[in-house]
C-alpha positions in Angstrom: 99.3 81.4 97.2 100.7 77.9 97.4 102.2 76.0 94.5 101.7 72.5 96.0 99.2 72.8 98.8 95.5 72.9 98.0 94.0 74.8 101.0 90.6 74.1 99.6 91.0 70.3 99.4 88.4 68.0 100.7 90.7 66.8 103.5 91.7 70.2 104.7 88.1 71.5 104.6 86.9 68.5 106.6 89.7 68.9 109.2 89.0 72.6 109.5 85.3 72.0 110.0 86.2 69.5 112.8 89.0 71.6 114.3 90.8 74.5 112.6 93.8 73.9 114.8 94.1 70.3 113.7 95.1 71.3 110.2 98.0 73.3 111.5 99.0 70.6 114.0 99.0 68.0 111.3 101.1 70.2 109.0 103.5 70.9 111.9 103.9 67.1 112.6 104.4 66.3 108.9 108.2 66.8 108.8 108.5 64.1 111.5 106.1 61.8 109.6 108.0 62.4 106.4 111.3 61.5 108.0 109.7 58.4 109.6 108.3 57.1 106.3 111.4 57.9 104.3 113.5 56.0 106.9 111.1 53.1 106.5 111.8 53.1 102.8 115.5 53.2 103.3 115.3 50.4 105.9 113.3 48.4 103.5 115.9 48.9 100.8 118.7 47.9 103.1 116.8 44.7 104.1 115.7 44.0 100.5 112.1 44.1 101.9 109.8 45.3 99.1 106.8 45.2 101.4 108.5 47.5 103.8 109.4 49.9 101.0 105.8 49.8 99.8 104.5 50.6 103.3 106.8 53.6 103.6 105.9 55.0 100.1 102.1 54.3 100.6 102.1 55.9 104.1 104.0 59.0 102.9 101.6 59.4 99.9 98.5 59.0 102.1 99.7 61.7 104.4 100.7 64.0 101.6 97.2 63.7 100.1 95.9 65.7 103.0 97.7 68.7 101.5 98.4 67.9 97.8 95.8 66.9 95.2 95.8 63.4 94.0 96.3 64.6 90.4 99.5 66.4 91.3 102.7 65.0 89.7 104.2 64.2 93.1 101.2 62.0 94.1 101.1 60.4 90.6 104.8 59.5 90.9 104.3 57.9 94.3 101.3 55.9 92.9 103.5 54.7 90.0 106.2 53.6 92.5 103.5 51.8 94.5 102.3 50.0 91.4 105.8 48.9 90.5 106.5 47.7 94.1 103.2 45.7 94.1 104.2 44.1 90.8 107.5 43.1 92.3 105.7 41.5 95.3 103.3 39.6 92.9 106.2 38.5 90.7 108.0 37.0 93.7 104.8 35.1 94.6 104.4 33.9 91.1 107.7 32.5 90.1 106.6 32.3 86.4 106.0 36.1 86.3 108.8 38.5 85.3 108.7 42.2 86.0 111.2 45.0 85.2 113.6 45.4 88.1 113.2 48.6 90.1 116.3 50.6 91.1 115.3 50.7 94.8 118.1 53.0 95.7 116.6 55.7 93.5 113.3 55.8 95.4 114.5 57.8 98.5 116.6 60.0 96.3 113.7 60.8 94.0 111.3 61.3 97.0 113.7 63.7 98.6 114.2 65.6 95.4 110.6 65.8 94.5 109.4 66.6 98.0 111.9 69.3 98.9 109.8 72.2 97.8 106.4 70.8 99.0 107.9 70.1 102.4 109.0 73.7 102.6 105.5 74.8 101.7 103.9 72.5 104.3 106.3 73.9 107.0 105.4 77.5 105.9 101.7 76.6 106.0 102.1 75.2 109.5 103.8 78.4 110.7 101.1 80.7 109.4 98.1 81.8 111.5 94.9 80.5 109.9 
């Protein structure tokens, strides 16, 4: 039924066992959370704050994992970005270390592009009676 959402994921099953309504409430809140974390990424880029960018990407990924399997390309992409950001942070601590520069401006663009369809699906999921 869904291309991105795994309605049988461990997280969704656990939430449904606790409170079936909670899954729908979390899905309904997700667009707000998505915007909040995407804004955090953009603020981090504007401030050249790699740790803020990392926090935004990590938080968004963690919330997405409620609905989307960890093996999915979207989650894998976000894990790759996290690893690159962590490398940047470590390189700044160790002045002798050199890492490839990340095009920070591409991160929110890529996230928006890659998450457009999953966000539609999550909104649809939230609107359906379960």
